C-alpha positions in Angstrom: -187.8 126.2 132.6 -187.1 129.9 132.7 -189.7 132.2 131.1 -187.9 134.8 129.0 -189.1 138.0 127.6 -190.8 138.0 124.3 -187.9 139.7 122.7 -185.3 137.2 124.0 -187.0 134.1 122.5 -187.6 135.9 119.2 -184.0 137.1 119.0 -182.7 133.6 119.6 -184.8 132.1 116.9 -184.1 134.8 114.3 -180.4 134.6 115.1 -180.6 130.8 114.4 -182.4 131.4 111.1 -179.9 134.0 110.1 -176.9 131.7 110.8 -178.6 128.9 108.8 -179.2 131.2 105.9 -175.5 132.2 106.0 -174.6 128.5 106.2 -172.7 129.2 109.5 -173.7 126.0 111.1 -171.1 126.3 113.9 -172.8 129.6 115.0 -176.2 128.1 114.5 -175.4 125.2 116.9 -174.8 127.8 119.6 -178.5 128.8 119.5 -179.9 125.2 120.2 -179.6 122.8 123.1 -177.6 119.7 122.4 -180.6 117.5 123.0 -182.9 119.6 120.8 -185.8 117.7 119.2 -187.0 118.3 115.6 -190.4 117.1 114.5 -191.3 117.6 110.9 -193.4 116.3 108.0 -190.6 114.0 106.8 -189.5 112.7 110.1 -188.1 113.4 113.6 -184.5 114.1 114.7 -183.3 113.6 118.2 -180.4 115.9 119.1 -178.8 119.0 117.6 -176.1 117.0 115.7 -178.7 114.9 113.8 -180.6 118.0 112.9 -177.6 120.0 111.7 -176.2 117.1 109.7 -179.4 117.3 107.7 -179.3 121.1 107.5 -175.8 121.1 106.2 -176.8 118.7 103.4 -180.0 120.6 102.4 -178.6 124.1 102.5 -182.1 125.6 103.1 -182.8 129.3 102.8 -185.6 130.9 104.9 -187.5 134.0 103.8 -189.4 134.9 107.0 -192.8 136.5 106.3 -194.2 136.7 109.8 -193.2 136.1 113.5 -195.5 135.4 116.3 -194.3 135.2 119.9 -196.0 134.0 123.1 -193.7 133.5 126.1 -191.0 131.0 125.1 -192.8 130.0 121.9 -191.9 131.5 118.6 -193.8 130.8 115.4 -192.4 131.7 112.0 -194.2 131.7 108.7 -191.8 131.6 105.9 -191.0 130.7 102.3 -188.4 128.0 102.3 -186.1 127.5 99.4 -185.3 123.8 99.1 -182.8 123.5 96.2 -184.8 125.9 94.1 -188.2 124.7 95.1 -190.1 127.3 97.2 -192.4 125.9 99.8 -194.5 127.9 102.3 -194.0 126.6 105.8 -194.4 127.1 109.5 -191.9 126.5 112.3 -192.8 126.4 116.0 -189.7 126.9 118.2 -189.7 126.4 121.9 -186.9 128.3 123.7 -185.6 127.2 127.1 -182.7 128.7 129.0 -181.9 130.9 126.0 -181.7 128.1 123.4 -184.1 126.3 121.1 -185.2 123.0 122.8 -187.9 121.9 120.4 -188.8 122.7 116.7 -191.9 121.5 115.0 -192.3 122.2 111.3 -195.2 121.8 109.0 -195.4 122.3 105.2 -196.9 120.6 102.2 -194.1 118.1 101.1 -195.8 117.2 97.7 -193.4 119.4 95.6 -190.5 117.5 97.1 -191.9 114.1 96.4 -192.2 114.5 92.6 
């Protein structure tokens, strides 16, 4: 694993979020490793394709409120628009070799389960 500068990891993650917000999923795929792992409140996805199949259906929109960076780890605090329901959440992104390798997400899912 290569240790990147704080700016490099942050730039990769914010570019990924920007591409997702613009629904440019082809571009978004270029910022993640093919074997990326997603761990979230509602389940786990193995591989970038499984993750992006969900993202393409959900059409989420991120409003980033704060960014924290430590080495290859980037933490975002954001409001997430999930089909008109706004949920405050946190994403922990691990960047390896210039691409997101792992994403862990936490938020309160109760508004979605109604």
